[in-house]
C-alpha positions in Angstrom: 106.7 134.2 70.5 103.8 132.6 71.8 106.0 129.5 71.2 108.6 130.3 73.0 106.0 131.2 76.5 104.3 127.6 75.0 107.6 126.2 75.6 107.8 128.2 78.8 104.7 127.0 80.0 105.0 123.3 78.9 108.0 123.6 81.2 106.7 124.7 84.2 103.8 121.6 83.7 107.0 119.6 83.7 108.4 120.9 86.1 105.0 120.8 88.8 104.6 117.3 87.7 107.1 115.8 88.3 107.3 117.3 92.4 104.0 116.0 91.9 105.8 112.1 91.3 108.7 113.1 94.3 105.6 114.1 96.7 103.2 111.5 96.3 106.6 109.3 96.8 107.7 111.0 99.7 104.2 110.8 101.4 104.0 107.0 100.3 107.7 106.6 102.3 106.1 109.1 105.3 103.0 106.9 105.5 105.3 104.0 105.3 107.2 105.2 108.3 104.3 106.1 110.6 103.0 102.3 109.9 106.1 101.0 111.2 106.2 102.9 114.2 102.3 102.1 115.1 104.3 99.1 115.1 106.4 99.2 116.8 105.2 101.4 119.4 102.3 98.4 120.4 105.6 96.4 120.4 107.1 98.1 123.5 103.9 98.8 125.6 103.3 95.7 124.9 106.4 94.4 126.4 106.2 98.0 128.7 102.7 96.0 130.1 104.7 92.7 131.0 107.1 94.2 132.0 105.1 95.4 134.9 103.1 92.8 135.0 106.5 91.2 136.0 107.4 94.3 138.3 103.9 93.9 140.4 103.9 89.8 140.7 107.7 90.3 142.4 106.7 93.6 144.5 103.4 91.0 145.8 105.8 87.7 146.7 107.9 90.3 148.1 105.2 91.7 150.6 103.9 88.5 151.2 107.2 87.2 153.0 107.5 89.9 154.4 103.8 89.2 156.3 105.5 85.5 157.2 
């Protein structure tokens, strides 16, 4: 009986270790994805600022043309 209980405990520990490794892997993957998304967001914000500046410059030029 004791040997069977030990085997069951070993199986549970093995399953727990396997789950732990899987969760570590998923966590690393999520952290990498988060980093990629943050980089992409920063690039998009930079592009958005550039586009906004260009549009504002065009508006200013159009207003300048209207005044002349």
